[in-house]
C-alpha positions in Angstrom: -0.8 0.0 -0.1 1.1 3.8 -0.7 1.1 6.3 2.3 -1.8 8.1 0.9 -3.9 4.9 1.4 -2.6 3.8 4.7 -2.6 7.7 6.2 -6.6 7.5 4.6 -7.6 4.0 6.3 -5.7 5.5 9.4 -8.2 8.8 9.5 -11.1 6.4 8.6 -11.1 4.1 11.6 -10.0 7.4 13.7 -13.1 9.1 12.4 -15.4 5.9 13.1 -14.1 5.6 16.5 -15.0 9.4 17.8 -18.2 8.7 15.5 -19.4 5.2 18.1 -17.9 7.6 21.2 -20.6 10.3 20.1 -23.2 8.1 20.0 -23.0 6.3 22.5 -26.4 5.7 25.1 -24.3 7.3 28.1 -22.6 10.2 26.0 -24.7 13.9 27.4 -24.3 16.3 24.4 -24.9 20.0 25.6 -26.8 21.4 23.3 -27.3 24.9 24.8 -26.7 26.4 28.2 -28.5 24.9 30.6 -29.2 27.2 33.7 -30.1 25.6 37.2 -33.9 25.7 38.1 -32.9 27.5 41.5 -32.1 30.3 39.2 -35.7 31.2 37.8 -37.5 30.4 41.4 -35.6 33.1 42.6 -36.5 35.0 39.7 -39.8 34.5 40.4 -39.6 34.6 43.8 -38.3 38.6 43.4 -41.2 39.4 40.9 -43.7 38.4 42.8 -41.8 41.0 45.8 -41.8 43.7 43.3 -45.3 42.9 41.9 -46.6 43.1 45.4 -44.6 46.8 46.6 -46.2 47.6 43.2 -49.2 46.6 44.6 -48.7 48.3 48.5 -48.5 51.5 46.7 -51.8 52.2 45.8 -53.0 49.8 48.8 -51.2 52.9 51.2 -52.5 55.1 49.5 -49.4 57.4 48.6 -49.8 59.8 46.1 -48.2 62.5 44.2 -44.5 61.8 42.4 -43.6 59.4 44.8 -46.4 57.0 44.1 -45.7 57.5 40.4 -41.5 57.2 40.7 -42.2 53.9 43.3 -44.6 52.8 40.5 -41.9 53.1 37.8 -38.8 52.2 39.9 -40.5 48.5 40.4 -42.0 48.5 36.7 -37.9 48.8 35.8 -36.6 46.8 38.0 -39.4 43.7 36.9 -38.6 44.4 33.1 -34.9 44.1 33.7 -35.0 40.6 35.4 -36.9 39.7 33.3 -35.2 40.6 29.9 -31.7 39.3 32.3 -33.2 36.3 33.2 -35.5 34.8 30.5 -34.7 35.9 27.7 -30.9 35.4 28.5 -29.7 38.9 27.8 -26.9 38.7 30.5 -25.5 35.8 29.3 -25.5 37.6 25.8 -22.2 39.7 24.3 -21.9 43.1 25.7 -22.0 44.1 21.5 -25.9 42.5 21.5 -26.8 44.0 25.0 -25.6 47.4 24.1 -27.0 47.0 19.9 -30.6 45.9 22.0 -30.7 48.1 25.1 -29.2 51.0 24.3 -31.6 52.4 21.5 -34.4 52.2 24.2 -32.1 54.4 26.4 -31.4 56.9 24.0 -35.4 57.0 22.9 -36.0 57.9 27.0 -33.5 60.4 27.1 -34.9 62.6 23.8 -38.4 62.1 26.0 -36.9 63.9 28.8 -35.3 65.9 26.9 -38.7 67.1 25.4 -40.9 67.2 28.0 -38.4 69.8 29.2 -38.3 71.8 26.1 -42.3 71.6 26.4 -42.1 73.4 29.9 -40.3 75.8 28.3 -42.6 76.1 25.4 -45.4 76.4 27.8 -43.7 79.3 29.5 -43.0 81.5 27.0 -46.1 81.1 25.5 -48.4 82.0 28.5 -45.6 85.1 28.7 -46.3 86.4 25.4 -49.4 85.3 24.3 -51.6 86.5 27.4 -54.4 88.3 26.9 -53.4 92.1 27.9 -55.3 93.8 30.1 
């Protein structure tokens, strides 16, 4: 036999052994990332606690800016937990996380800028277009 034929035979038997090992009944294959059930139970517990806190804001009758600040805080915390754990954002590459999370954050910044600008515009309209007596 030639040296190339011996080399090909050696590769085929090696491939056959590796293929047999891969399909062995006791072999486990990791197809995806597995997370412990404890992590999900802890997150569900925190979601329940945050939802209860959001409900308690209404139950205790908190009013004004404090009420809306607390409700929004609890809402953002719950959304962050859901996105991080259940949508697996915590285990994604940083570039993908920035690509998904940065645009909504910038939209919120621009909305805040527009709110301040609208107050200023409203004040100017009151000052300059008020009926004169």
